[in-house]
Structures are given as C-alpha cells and as structure tokens.
Steps between C-alpha positions, in 0.01 A plus 500: 500500500192711434564826314389713796753329725790528258475874431642628834806279461540615141525860621753405768706294259507780241704708745759224545794543264704197606461156656608636840255791475228259394554290813482814716185610320347159565563534874340846500202366306441224756530720811145627492345166406343237733736351762452147363645500147402244235701178498630573148527840335646539152560848361573537127712185486695414187717196435703486182757229431624645170383732225267238358370345822274707726354272766305769694397849396356765733345255748321680783282302742415432866431167671359542851607311809295184540384504138483195271549585136595344170760637261407381155586541135645299212854361499747787483258752653738572791344298785815317609713812459270697729520233771881496474508875558278469807734258681812676364635227279530777242495880503273716284656712227290790626235561767444397860357189670400498867423185699334563835595866468867422440666605175654173383672670207713701744590249772868393524592155375576381853139560605342297218499171701304677777242615244465151352444340841161672505410391145407148391567427132372210290727482196409362158818290496463386865863582606524193724833374636552170320728344765261564789181313582175685454456548875852648513411727208187625675679549834798680343365851564439419867851361532645829369287689753639288785172327590564195725531169311192342658287802410641498146391140453155557651423800283647345186291186549185711550574701184552180297180354642310810388605432139448123526865391493584412862523132404793582266695720737819292468495495118730716290373756246603296195293208631185712476282599207490862382168553678638357825807725479269797454311404817830479692582850375164622630557337841842668524352841410236472774703355787613834642147650490613789277331839491502474118467193278600523132410201284611473136273256313461284814248261346657464155623144569204383708184311409172695544413339834839576657500849347170571673642365828802730471271799440305407815831491688587849369156622611564364850838675513339822377227473768778504763623836369757414231479704180488258204597583140463219247636539145309277260338487159240242614182696428267226625664497841495881520130503421423233762691685772329836449796705626653822374679469167791715378547441128831570327536530127835560329645617831227752577205489738195433283257488793523497879 
C-alpha cells in the first residue's frame, strides 16, 4: 500500500491495545470509506511459525475488485503463505485480512466453507481426488452445492474443454502428467465462477504454449469480473502480461 494510504490506518491501529480492539478499530476505519471495499485488504499482517521462521512481516496492501495482479518474489518470500491466509487455510499471527469487506481472520470455523465457495484456488500440489475421474474432480464443488447432476456434467465438461482436457474426462489423476493435473486443478477452480481466483504457481508444470493459453483463460475470467491473484516467480510471463505486480521479499512487501 502507498505510504499516504497506510498512515490513517496506522493511527487507528495505534489506539488498539488488543486483537479484539484492533478488529473494532478496523470496522471504524472502514465506515467512512467508499461503499465498495477492495477485494483483499491486509493490515499489518504477520505470520510466524516459530522463533526462527517468520513467513510474513508487517504486510499491508489492497487488491481492488476486478483487478488482475501478480504476487512475486523468490522461494520463501511468503507468496504461498499469504494466499493461505486469504482463503483461511491458516490464521495470521497478528493483523487483519478482509476479503470482500469481510474479516476472514474473525469468522467462525463453521462459516469457512461459505467463504471458500466464493474463492477459486489453484494449488501447487493440485489436491485432486485420486479415486475420482477428472470430470468428477472438477464437478465436485457443484455436487456439494447441490447443483443438478446434468448441470454438473455440462459445466464440468465446459471447464475441461477450456483447459484442453475434455477428451480425457474419464481418466484418473494418476493417469495424467503433472501439467495435465495442473490444468484439471485450474478447471476445478473456475467452474463455480468465483468472485476471487487465487493461483499458486499455476504454470510451473506447463510448457510455454500451454502456460500462455492458461494466462489467456485467466484474462477472460478477469474480464467477466473475477479478481485474479497469481503467485509466481516467472518474470518473463509477468513482463508479457503487463499487470500490477506485488513483490515480496523475506516476508515483507518490497513493492506494490
């Protein structure tokens, strides 16, 4: 976040003497701001796993609704950790994160599935169900939401076609290459037309031609209103895309 934007929150936060007071201060801070909040707001976020391992340190940033941006930095910079905090796989050690104006650090555990239904995530390790076909993997979210079976199949097929894998819809994950499994993961993340798409190294296992095709797909999704955040260290791709770049270095925001 720019220095001028961060100062008002710094003054508000200085008056907060506890985590509960900090959350109240955050609500007061947002009351007088525009009615449409950014998609992601991070306020002085820290994540520490032990005394020696600080993954994030004083991260403050905004990502607007409908924005497409890259989160970059070397291995260990904190990219994956930040994404995990956004979709509440983990909690910060300190600070606040808002998604669509909602403080995800404060929501009860029972409401986390509702939050995640509006977020598509492309994981580095795919997280595919090995005993289900790829079309079943892609349709799984729709099944949980109670979408009729015929509609599940139609939308899953369309999502697989978009990533060039509709001809392998009855294959199982272990029958696919790493790049193909990554494309299934992308199809699954997009099937529910999420308001926010988080992608962690989505092109790391893809050849340059397919990587470019996936980026075009992300651009199409973004053009329909989805906020897209891609974590990557692929500088060539970032330069070609010409989008906003948030750089992390040793857990801190180096540039935004």
